[in-house]
C-alpha positions as CSV (number, residue, x, y, z in Angstrom):
1,M,64.4,-60.3,155.9
2,A,66.8,-62.6,154.1
3,A,65.2,-65.7,152.8
4,I,68.0,-68.1,154.0
5,E,67.4,-69.9,157.2
6,L,70.0,-71.6,159.5
7,R,69.4,-73.5,162.6
8,T,69.8,-71.3,165.7
9,L,72.8,-72.1,167.9
10,P,72.8,-71.7,171.7
11,L,74.3,-68.4,172.7
12,S,77.0,-70.2,174.7
13,H,78.8,-70.9,171.4
14,D,81.1,-68.0,170.7
15,P,78.8,-65.4,172.3
16,A,80.9,-62.2,172.0
17,R,81.7,-62.7,168.3
18,R,78.1,-63.6,167.5
19,L,76.5,-60.6,169.3
20,V,78.9,-58.2,167.7
21,Q,78.2,-59.7,164.3
22,L,74.5,-59.6,164.9
23,V,74.4,-55.9,165.9
24,A,76.8,-54.9,163.2
25,G,74.8,-56.8,160.5
26,L,71.5,-55.2,161.6
27,A,73.1,-51.7,161.8
28,L,74.4,-52.2,158.3
29,Y,71.0,-53.5,157.2
30,G,69.4,-50.3,158.5
31,T,72.0,-48.2,156.7
32,S,71.4,-50.1,153.4
33,M,67.7,-49.4,153.7
34,A,68.4,-45.7,154.1
35,M,70.6,-45.7,151.0
36,Q,67.9,-47.3,148.9
37,I,65.3,-44.8,150.2
38,R,67.5,-41.8,149.4
39,A,68.0,-43.2,145.8
40,T,64.3,-43.0,145.2
41,L,64.5,-45.7,142.5
42,G,62.4,-48.4,144.2
43,L,62.6,-50.3,147.5
44,N,62.3,-53.9,148.5
45,P,58.6,-55.1,149.1
46,W,58.6,-54.6,152.9
47,D,60.2,-51.2,152.7
48,V,57.6,-50.2,150.1
49,L,55.0,-51.0,152.7
50,H,57.0,-49.2,155.4
51,E,57.3,-46.1,153.3
52,G,53.6,-46.2,152.3
53,L,52.7,-46.4,156.0
54,T,55.0,-43.5,156.8
55,A,53.3,-41.4,154.2
56,Q,49.9,-42.1,155.6
57,T,50.8,-41.6,159.3
58,P,52.8,-39.0,161.4
59,L,55.3,-41.7,162.4
60,G,58.9,-41.8,161.2
61,F,60.2,-44.6,158.9
62,G,62.2,-46.3,161.7
63,L,59.3,-46.4,164.1
64,I,57.0,-47.7,161.3
65,T,59.5,-50.6,160.8
66,A,59.5,-51.4,164.6
67,V,55.6,-51.3,164.8
68,T,55.3,-53.5,161.7
69,G,57.9,-55.9,163.2
70,V,55.9,-56.2,166.5
71,V,52.6,-56.8,164.4
72,V,54.4,-59.5,162.5
73,L,55.7,-61.1,165.7
74,L,52.1,-61.3,167.0
75,L,51.4,-63.4,163.9
76,W,54.0,-66.0,165.1
77,I,51.8,-66.9,168.1
78,P,49.4,-69.2,166.1
79,L,52.3,-70.4,164.0
80,R,54.2,-71.5,167.2
81,Q,57.4,-69.8,166.2
82,R,60.0,-69.0,168.9
83,P,61.8,-65.7,168.8
84,G,65.5,-65.5,169.6
85,I,67.8,-62.6,170.7
86,G,68.3,-61.8,167.0
87,T,64.6,-61.4,166.5
88,V,64.2,-58.8,169.1
89,A,67.4,-57.0,168.1
90,N,66.2,-57.0,164.5
91,V,63.2,-54.9,165.5
92,L,65.2,-52.5,167.7
93,V,68.5,-52.0,165.9
94,I,67.1,-51.5,162.4
95,A,64.5,-49.1,163.6
96,V,67.2,-46.9,165.2
97,T,69.9,-47.1,162.5
98,V,67.6,-46.6,159.5
99,D,66.5,-43.2,161.0
100,L,70.0,-42.3,161.9
101,A,71.3,-43.1,158.5
102,L,68.5,-41.2,156.8
103,A,69.5,-38.1,158.9
104,L,73.1,-38.4,157.8
105,I,72.8,-39.5,154.1
106,P,71.9,-36.6,151.8
107,A,69.7,-37.0,148.8
108,P,71.9,-37.5,145.7
109,G,71.8,-34.7,143.0
110,G,71.8,-36.6,139.7
111,L,70.7,-40.0,138.2
112,A,74.2,-41.4,138.2
113,A,74.5,-40.7,141.9
114,R,71.1,-42.2,142.6
115,I,72.0,-45.4,140.7
116,A,75.3,-45.7,142.6
117,L,73.5,-45.3,145.9
118,M,70.8,-47.8,145.1
119,T,73.3,-50.4,143.9
120,G,75.6,-49.8,146.9
121,G,72.5,-50.1,149.1
122,I,71.6,-53.4,147.6
123,V,75.1,-54.8,147.9
124,L,75.4,-53.7,151.4
125,N,72.0,-55.2,152.2
126,G,73.4,-58.6,151.0
127,V,76.4,-58.3,153.2
128,A,74.3,-57.2,156.2
129,S,71.8,-60.0,155.6
130,A,74.6,-62.6,155.5
131,A,76.0,-61.1,158.7
132,Y,72.9,-61.2,160.9
133,V,71.6,-64.5,159.5
134,G,75.1,-66.0,159.9
135,A,75.2,-65.0,163.6
136,R,72.5,-67.7,164.1
137,L,70.7,-66.0,167.0
138,G,67.1,-66.2,165.6
139,P,65.4,-65.0,162.5
140,G,63.9,-61.6,161.9
141,P,60.2,-61.2,162.4
142,R,59.4,-61.3,158.6
143,D,61.7,-64.3,158.0
144,G,60.1,-66.1,160.9
145,L,56.6,-65.4,159.5
146,M,57.7,-66.8,156.1
147,T,59.2,-70.0,157.6
148,G,56.4,-70.5,160.0
149,L,53.8,-70.3,157.3
150,A,55.7,-72.7,155.1
151,A,55.9,-75.2,157.9
152,R,52.2,-74.9,158.8
153,T,50.9,-74.9,155.3
154,G,53.3,-77.5,153.8
155,R,54.0,-75.0,150.9
156,S,57.4,-74.4,149.6
157,L,59.5,-71.5,151.2
158,R,59.8,-69.8,147.8
159,L,56.0,-69.9,147.2
160,V,55.2,-68.6,150.7
161,R,57.8,-65.8,150.3
162,T,56.5,-64.8,147.0
163,G,53.0,-64.6,148.2
164,I,53.9,-62.5,151.3
165,E,56.1,-60.1,149.3
166,V,53.6,-59.6,146.5
167,T,50.9,-58.8,149.1
168,V,53.0,-56.3,151.1
169,L,54.3,-54.8,147.8
170,A,50.8,-54.2,146.5
171,A,49.7,-52.8,149.8
172,G,52.7,-50.5,150.1
173,W,52.3,-49.2,146.5
174,L,48.7,-48.5,147.1
175,L,49.7,-46.4,150.3
176,G,52.2,-44.5,148.4
177,G,55.4,-46.4,148.7
178,T,58.1,-46.2,145.9
179,V,58.2,-49.1,143.4
180,G,60.7,-48.9,140.6
181,V,63.8,-50.5,139.0
182,G,65.3,-50.8,142.4
183,T,62.5,-53.1,143.5
184,V,63.2,-55.4,140.6
185,L,67.0,-55.4,141.1
186,Y,66.6,-56.0,144.8
187,A,64.4,-59.0,144.1
188,L,66.8,-60.5,141.6
189,A,70.0,-59.8,143.5
190,I,69.4,-60.1,147.2
191,G,69.2,-63.9,147.3
192,P,72.5,-64.5,145.3
193,L,74.3,-61.7,147.1
194,T,73.4,-63.1,150.6
195,Q,74.4,-66.6,149.5
196,L,77.7,-65.2,148.2
197,F,78.7,-63.5,151.4
198,L,77.2,-66.0,153.9
199,P,80.1,-68.5,153.9
200,F,82.5,-65.7,155.0
201,V,80.5,-64.8,158.1
202,V,78.4,-67.8,159.2
203,V,79.1,-69.1,162.6
204,R,79.6,-72.8,162.3
205,E,78.8,-75.5,164.8
206,P,81.8,-76.8,166.9
207,V,83.3,-80.0,165.7
208,R,82.6,-82.7,168.2
209,P,85.5,-85.2,168.6
210,V,84.8,-88.7,167.7
211,V,85.1,-91.0,170.7
C-alpha cells in the first residue's frame, strides 16, 4: 500500500524484531483505515474500492480487503512477482484489525471530531506504512502489483501507481465508496509521511567487515 519499495532481507536477519514490527505496522494500518472510514470525509483510492464493494455485497469491510488482496495476488502470477511473509500477513492482519477497530471506534459527532479523526488516521497510516515496509519482509499485494507492472512495462513507478489508483478510485466511487477531502489529503500526504517516518524504523542490512 505504501509506494516506497525496499529490497527484502532474509528472515534470518533480526527475525524477532522484524516480525513484531511487521505485525504491529499492519495492525496500525488496519486501525488507521478504520479511523478514516469513521471520519466519512474520504478514503484512499483502494479503500474507496473496498467500501464500494462492501456496499454492493453482504461481506464485511475486512473480508472485502482480504478478497481483494487475494485477487491482486493472482495478478502477480504473469508478472512473476514473489510474495514474502509480509505479503501474506498484509492480507490477513489488516482484514482482522480493520474490522476490530471499526467495532471499537465510535462515529464522531461533529465536523471538528471528524476532521481530527481523519487527520489522525492519515498520520497513523504513514507511521504504519513505514513500519511494515521497513520490516523488509515482502511488499503488500497492491504494492507488488505496482512494482511488477512497472518492471514489466518499463513505465515509471509513479505513472503506474497513478494509473492503478485512478482506476480503483473511479471503480470504487461508481460502486458507492466515499470520495472527499480526505482522499485528496491522503494522496498528498502519505508519501511524505511514510518517507519521514521510515528512517526511524527501517531494518538495515548488517555491515559486513572488510577483509
